[in-house]
C-alpha positions, 0 to 999 in steps of 0.5 A: 536534530535526530527527530527532524531527520527521523521525520524526514525519513518518515516522509520518504517512507510514507510516500513509498508505502502510500501505493499500498494504502491506495491498493487497500483502499480500492478493495476495502472502501471502493469494492467493499471487499475484505481482501487479506491477500494483500500481505502476500501480494506485498511480499510477492512484489518485493520477491519478484523485484529482488530476484529479477535484479539479483539473479537475472540482472533485469533493469530495476525499473522493469522489475517494478512492472513485472512485480506489478503484473505478478500482483495482478495475477494474485488478485485475479486468483483471489477474485476467481476463488470468490466469484467462481468457486463461491468461497467467502471473500475474507477466506479467499484472500486468506487462502491466496495469502497462505499460498503466496507465502510458499510461492515467495519462498520458491521465487527467492529460494530462501527467506530473504534476498539482499540487494547490497551491491546491486543496481537499483532505481536508487543507485541509478538516480544517485549516479546521475546526481552530484555526490554528497560532498558536492551538495554539502550533505550527508550520504544518508540525507541524499539517499533519503531525498532520492527515496522521497522523489521516487515515492512521490513520482510513483504515488502521484502517477498512481493517484492520477491513473486511479482517478482517471480509470475510476472515472471511466465506464468500467471504473464507475461499474466497479465503484457501483458494485461496491455500493450496491451489487444488486442494483448493478447486476439489474443493469446487466453488468457482470459484477463478478468481472467487476470484483475480479478487476478491482482485486487485480488493480488493488493487488497490482498496486500493493505488489508495486509498493512491495517492489518500491519498498524492497529497493528502498530498504535494500532487501526482500523478505518473505515476511515483509508483508506481515501487518501490511493490511493494518498499515494500509488501513491506518493510512486510510483512516488517518487521512479520512479523519484529518480531512473530515470526509473528503468531498470528492474522489480526488481529495480522498485519494490525496488524503490517503497519501497524506495519511500514509505520511502522517502514519509513518511520522507518528511511528518515527516519533514514538520510536524516537521517544523510546517505544520498543520495536516489538510493540510497534504492531500493537501501537499500530493496532491502537492507532487504527482503533482510535482513528476508527472510533472517532466518527462514532464518538463524534456522533454519540457526542452530537446525539447527547448534546441534541438530547440535552437541548 
């Protein structure tokens, strides 16, 4: 029973974190840009959302929008550092990430901000729903259902927007820039602008995920983005391995969402089996390494069989 509840909670958390994986996918897979600023953008989204609710009393749904805009600004800074100042991609992301650590501390005025007793999206929705006693379920179960619903709505909406936008002329130019920048530039497209746009969209989605995670877990922390890049890559790789190279863009986006859920389920399972939480980052790194190596191992195995024949 405990394992089933842990899996249920993992599904809800996977959907909340899926937006992060979608943002990471835009830079790492579509734009072919190793963006390390996502760890700072994730914490930035959580910090902005928490401070707006606690200090100003802004509507929780509005704080998510503001957090997304803040993440977009962070992405623009990374893009400008890379395209205009000619700083290498990975270094420009690291510089933004380091700067955001101090900015997040300035925003919150402390290392973390609690949302206990504050009005969040979850509390608003719970007031609309019947009480756990009426529904005949535990309070924690109702909480998980609400988080699951919020994560599902936001993730599906984001997938729909990404699918639509990257089917437009500008979106196709961003995708083409990641595939062959020289060819796109030869067609008269400003690839610098395309890179900045891709980073703006990516970091906006990552900050959105940070805001959602903050409201679901009940606090924002300046270090909550540590390891976010690995979590995003794990979700992407697991989804791709399970779907065996999705055939089209829509199925690829859906595979990322499912990969995020499966990753959280794996983490929940190994924690139930007694894994020390201190080893969680190491386990995640191993999962990503194994998932990334599967395609290569399959190719080597196929080549060996062909040589034997």
